[in-house]
C-alpha positions in Angstrom: 0.4 0.0 0.1 1.8 3.3 -0.9 1.4 6.0 1.8 0.6 9.5 1.0 2.6 12.6 2.1 1.5 16.4 2.8 3.2 19.3 2.8 2.4 22.0 5.6 1.1 24.0 3.0 -1.2 21.1 2.1 -2.1 20.3 5.7 -3.2 24.2 6.5 -5.2 24.2 3.2 -7.1 21.8 4.4 -7.3 21.6 8.4 -8.1 24.7 10.9 -4.6 25.0 11.7 -1.7 27.4 10.8 1.8 26.2 10.5 2.9 27.4 14.3 0.1 25.9 15.6 0.9 22.5 13.9 4.5 22.6 15.3 2.8 23.4 19.1 0.5 20.2 18.8 4.1 18.5 17.5 6.1 19.9 20.7 3.3 18.9 23.3 2.7 15.5 21.4 -0.7 16.2 19.7 0.3 15.9 16.3 2.8 13.7 14.2 5.9 14.8 13.9 6.9 15.2 9.8 9.5 12.7 8.5 12.6 14.8 6.8 13.4 13.8 2.9 15.9 16.2 1.7 15.3 19.3 3.2 11.2 19.5 3.1 9.6 18.2 5.9 6.3 15.7 5.1 3.2 14.2 7.1 2.1 10.8 6.6 -1.4 11.4 5.5 -3.1 8.2 8.1 -1.1 9.8 10.7 -2.7 13.1 10.5 -5.7 11.5 9.9 -5.6 9.5 13.3 -4.2 12.8 14.9 -7.7 14.8 13.7 -10.0 12.1 14.6 -8.7 12.0 18.1 -9.2 15.8 18.5 -12.9 15.1 17.0 -12.9 12.1 20.1 -11.7 14.2 22.3 -14.9 16.5 22.1 -17.1 14.1 23.0 
């Protein structure tokens, strides 16, 4: 199965978080850390979806 990778720009276009907010959430352990490919950072789509589902579940 092929993984889909997202850039920070793609994440901020789709989800209601800014870049700095995403990095704050990573530091708190609430959002997956990116992987580095060369000099760029990418997020694995399945991990991001799981984090977003966790946020939705926390709302109750």
